[in-house]
C-alpha positions in Angstrom: 0.1 0.0 0.1 0.9 3.6 -0.6 1.1 6.5 1.7 2.7 10.0 1.5 5.2 11.4 3.8 5.4 15.1 4.0 8.9 16.4 5.7 9.8 19.5 7.5 12.9 20.8 9.1 16.2 18.8 9.1 14.6 15.9 7.4 13.6 18.0 4.4 17.0 19.5 4.3 18.6 16.2 4.4 16.6 14.6 2.0 15.8 17.6 -0.5 12.3 16.3 -0.5 9.2 18.2 0.5 7.2 14.9 0.5 7.6 11.3 -0.7 5.4 8.3 -1.6 6.4 5.4 0.6 5.0 1.8 -0.1 4.7 -0.7 2.5 2.7 -4.0 2.9 -0.7 -4.4 4.3 -0.6 -4.2 7.9 2.4 -2.2 8.1 3.1 0.2 11.4 4.8 3.5 11.6 8.0 1.6 12.5 7.9 -0.2 8.8 7.4 3.7 7.2 10.5 4.4 9.3 12.5 1.6 7.8 11.3 2.2 4.2 12.4 5.9 4.6 15.9 5.3 6.1 16.5 2.3 3.3 15.6 5.1 0.9 17.3 8.1 2.8 20.2 6.8 4.9 21.3 10.1 5.8 18.2 10.4 8.2 20.0 7.8 10.4 21.3 9.5 13.5 19.9 12.9 12.7 16.4 11.8 12.5 16.0 8.4 13.5 18.2 6.5 15.9 20.8 3.8 14.6 19.9 0.3 15.3 16.2 1.0 16.9 14.9 3.5 14.1 13.1 5.4 17.0 13.0 9.0 16.6 15.7 11.2 17.7 14.2 14.1 19.7 12.3 16.3 18.7 10.9 14.7 15.8 7.3 12.8 15.6 4.9 11.8 13.2 1.3 13.5 12.7 -1.2 11.3 11.1 -3.5 13.0 8.4 -2.6 16.5 9.9 -4.9 15.6 12.9 -3.1 13.7 15.7 0.3 13.0 16.7 1.2 9.2 16.6 1.9 7.8 20.3 3.8 5.0 19.1 5.8 3.6 16.0 3.6 0.5 16.6 0.5 2.4 15.4 -0.7 0.7 12.0 -0.8 2.7 8.8 -3.6 2.7 6.2 -3.5 3.2 2.4 -3.5 6.6 1.4 -2.5 8.0 4.5 -0.6 11.4 4.9 2.1 11.5 7.6 3.7 14.5 8.3 7.5 14.0 10.0 7.6 17.0 12.3 9.8 18.3 14.8 8.6 20.2 18.1 9.9 23.7 18.5 10.3 25.8 21.5 10.7 29.4 21.6 10.5 32.7 23.2 
């Protein structure tokens, strides 16, 4: 199944992509999406995703369909979903 990942911040600069279409198998989770992203863009490892575990490097996270942040990388994804790879920003 296919879904879109929109990237912001460092992820966008590293990949030089605003959005990419990722293909994963039926029943895939966000962890599978991360694996597909890091296979395609190994430059994200260590900067956006941790080596070995592929967990997020703070302050990155996924927002699903622009509505809700993913609570875990074990959340199942659905065909056609839009994932936003964002980072939390703080400022004054």
